[in-house]
C-alpha positions, 0 to 999 in steps of 0.5 A: 573710808576717805572723805574726798572733799577734805582728804581725811581718812579713818584710822582703820583705812590708814592702817590698811594702807600702811600694810599695803605700802609695806608689801603685806600680802595677807593677814591672819585673824579671828574677827572681833567687834573691837576692830570691825573698822579694820575688817571693813577697810580690808574688804576693798584691799588687795591684802588677803584676809585669812580667818582662823579658828583660834587666835593661837593659830592666827599668831602662829601662821603669822609667825611662820610667814615672818620666819620664811620670808624675813618680813613681818607676819601680821595677825589681828585679834580682838581684845582680852581673851583674843589677845591672851589666846595669841600669846603662844604665837607671840612667844614663838616669835620672841624666842625664834627671833621672828619679825611679826606684828600683832594688832589687838582691838582695844576698848574705846579711849574714854573707857580706860582704867575702868576695867571695861569689857575685856580691858587689859594693859597690854604693855604689862601683859606682853612687855616681857615678850614683845620688842615694843608694845604700844597703843595708837591713841590718835588716827593721825599717828597711824602711819608713824606708828605702823612704820615704827612697828615694821622697823622695830620688828625687823631691826637688830634681833628681829621679834614681835611687836604689839599694837593696840587699836582703840575701837573709836580711834579706828573710825576717827578721821585724819589727814595723815600722810602715808609713810614710805615702806620699811627697809630693814637696816643692815648692820655690817662687820668692820673691815678690821674684824674680818681681817681679825677673823681671817688671821684667826682662821689661818692660825686654827687647827680645828675650826667649826662654824655654827649657824642659827638665828634669823635675818638670813636669806637664800642669797646669804645662805649661798654666800656662806656656803661659798665661804665655807667651801673656800676654807673647807670649813665644817659647818653645823646648824643650831636647833631647828635651823637646819635649813641654813646649810645643805646637809649633803654638802661635804662640809656639813657636820650636823645639828646642834640640838636636842639629842646631840650626836655625841661625836659632834659634841666631842668635836665642839669640845675639841674645836679651837675656833668657833664661828657662831653666826646669827644664833644665841646658843641658848638652852636647847642647843647649848645642852643646858648651857654646858657646851661652852664655858660661861662667861668665858668659852673654852674655845676661841669664840667669834660671835656674829649677831645682828643685835648688839645686846646679844653679844657678850650676854651669855658668852664672852667672845674673843671677837664680837661682830655686830652684823646681820648674817646676810651682811656678814656672809657677803663680807666673808666671801672676800676672805682669803683661805690659808696659803697652801694645803688647809690643815683641817681638811681631814677634820672636816671630812670626819665631821661630815662622815660622823653626821652621815653615820648618825643620820643615815640608818633609820632605826626599827621601833616596836610595833607594826608601823615604822615611822622611819618609813615615812622619812625614807619615802619622803626622801625619795619623792619630795623635791628639795624645795619642800617645806617641813614643819613640826611642833614639839614632841619626840616625833619631831626627832625623826625630822631633825635627825633623819631628814636632809634639808637642802635649801633655805626656806624649807623649815618652820619649827619653833625653837621655843618648843611650842606645841600646836605649831606645826599645822598653822605653820604649814598653812602659813607656808602653803599660802605663801608658797602655793606651788611648793609641797608642805608637809607637817609632822605632828604628834597626837598631843601636839596636833590637838592643840590647834587641829581646828585650823585644818578647817582653815586649810580647807577653806583657803585651799592650802593643800598641806599634808599632815603626817600625824604620829599617834601613840596615845600619849604625851610622849615627851612628858611620858619619856621624862616621867619614866626617867624620873618616876618609872612605872608611875604613869599619871597624867600623860595618857590620851584617848584620841579620836579618829583623826582621819575621819575628822580630816574628811569631816572638814572636807579634806583627805583622811587616811589611816595607816596601821601597817608599815607597808601602807605608808608609801601609797598613803603618802603618794595619795596625800601629796597628789590630793590637791586639798588638805590631807592627813595621814594618821599613823597609829604607832606603838607607844613603846617606841617612845623615841627613835632610839629607845623604848619605854621599857628600856627607860623604866629599867634604866631608871630602876637601876 
């Protein structure tokens, strides 16, 4: 509330005004008494409030919004257990380099250091996860600290920021002046660095680009594609960053993720020049840090990253370029390809042919339901701008390996491998892009970590489609269990509910599929429903991955 006579405004109102000025369209929350004043300020705000069922869901929705827009996703949670529940989404934002701001209600300032009700030291709790953790201790500093939060979340390597909001500070009044909206600071490559890259490309025989990370945009993706076309450069995408390059472009070489195509691995090994843009090539895409030499890669490495601290952190590059992917892609368009015939054209064509051979034929798995039929049908009916989300689990391999990503902003999956991510991410995506189809792939174990958010989807009319792959086990863990301790099954079985009936109970559409021939009609009905829908696939656990079975793993482990 603003006092018109004195022009003084509460800390809560100043906070909401700062969100409005920064173009925030919606916030995700689970309400708590610690920030009631913010909820009251949001009552009269154009910023939409999405009330979630669990703080992990709220944080993941905010993270997915940040991932797909490049602007910080916003979540509000209450103190203590509310904050710790949100930690999963905060960790996704950290490892996925996603801009996000988590606001946490906090105890009154006069109660500090007494272990008051739900009191926590958020700097100690989240200091290793967030880019910045702070407490706004005075209402007149709200505009300053919100401005700092937006700049920190988007600058360099993006990531999460945590701000604690003492309950009494939110009702305190101040005559603070609102800060101007944040504009992310671009870091641009030096002219000499671009000339150096051009010379190295001219001298190369087997170059390869690997795209990853964040701070891309639709324009940046188009610009990099034009650069790759001019140089006929083969391009791969890092783990769960496949939306950065059109899979049907003749220069696409595949994804550098879990279950790497052996031919792509051999191509990376044989490359004489690696151009790594935006990504860190961390544990999963680097095949447990074996793909490149550490600290000195076998290949000539040109590493482009918006965070200077990431350059040389693991791999020592021949050329370190401190630039955002967007700025680098703009500069790369001006580079001149080699004079005459490009030496590596055959190398590029082979790379794409290897990708097509690896990803085209959908395998047959044991049981009456073929998960590949879902991919096959969705390939036919979904537009190029459809958004696909996943959490973590073997089921996600069907998307990673066999889906054709064509456009930027069509993928929301956690590089951190966080279970439960797919449904909240899909809801965040659908609310942000209501006119685009959004399909969430989830396993039965993954889905049950956040399945209550289906109610959030119904409440806000987020017409997502969930493809639930139910095999009655924690599949990835069972796979590792069979490899390490064959036939000694323990702690990986699940007794599941009727997921389709649960979807209907929430007010959505629920369909059960127990035969492959039912898949096309079920997907078409779900996509046309105009409300949240779930297609429950009952698959045989024997088909543990698209390419192997439990029996095969067990026999191999036994020798």
